[in-house]
Each structure stands twice: as C-alpha cells, then as structure tokens.
N, C-alpha and C positions, 0 to 999 in steps of 0.2 A: 577670242576677241577679233573680230574681223576688222582690218584696217587698210586704208590707202593712203598713200603719201602725195600730197599735192603741194605745188608752188603757189605762193601767194604774196602780197605787198602789203604792208601794214603804212597806213597814212591817216594821219589826223584822228588817231585813236580808233581807227575802223580796221578790220580785215575783210577783204571781200575776196571769195573763194569761188570759182567756177567749177563744178564737179563735171568731169568729162561725160560724154555722152554714153559711153560704154557703162558708167556707174550710176546715172541718173535713176533709173528704175530701182536700183537696189538701196540707194540711199534717200530718195526723195520722201519729206514727211516724216524723216527719222530724227530723235534726239541724238546730237552728236557731241563729242567732247572734242575740244580744240586745243592743241599744245603748241604754244609759240616757240619757235627754237630759231636763233638767228642763223642764217646759213653762212654768213661771213663774218666771223669773230674779228674785230679789229686786233691787230697785233699788239703783243704786251710790251710795253716800253721796258727796255733793259734797265736794270737799276744801276745807277752811278756809283762806282766804287769810292771807297773811302779816300783815296789818293785823289781823285778827281774833285770831289767836294772840298778837300783841304785847299786845292789849287785856287779855289774861288774865293778864299778868304783874303779880306785886304784889311791891312791895318795902317794907321798913320802915326808918326812918331819923329822924333827928332833926326837929324841927318845922320847922326853917328850912331843909332840905335842898334844896328846890326853889328857894329864893331865893339861897341860896350854894353850888350845885351846883360852879361852878368852884372855889371856895375848898377844897371837900372834895375834889375831884379832884386839885388842886395840892399838898394837903397842907397849906394854910395854917391849916384847921380839922380836928379830929379829933372822931370820933364817940365 
C-alpha cells in the first residue's frame, strides 16, 4: 500500500486536505481511504482516590453526633 501522511483540520463535519504539488500527479483522480486520527489527544483526567471522595461527604446531625456516635448507632439516642 502506498501512503502519504498529510495534516488537515476537521470543521463542521468536513475534512479538507490539499495534496502537495509533489504528490498531485500520483494521487489525482484516485480513490483513497481516509483515516481520521486526532493528533493532540486531550490528557486523561486523573481518577480521584477513595479518600478524596470520602472527604467530599457531608452529613448533618445533632451537635453531639461525633461525641455520641455509638449511642446514636445503637439507638440509645434519637435525632
């Protein structure tokens, strides 16, 4: 398979490629296959750690909730 690599910009669903003069005679009026490959992949977002996700948890409760957590969990105290 003969191939040449060209740069192009995709816009509004179209890709316009201009074949350089050196290749025009060889490639004019030929069926070609176009493969679209992004040249600048966006960086992958780092996954958040479990601890960073736990830090985002917010709870509401009575003022003494942290001091008497066991009592609330056992049903000795009620909210």
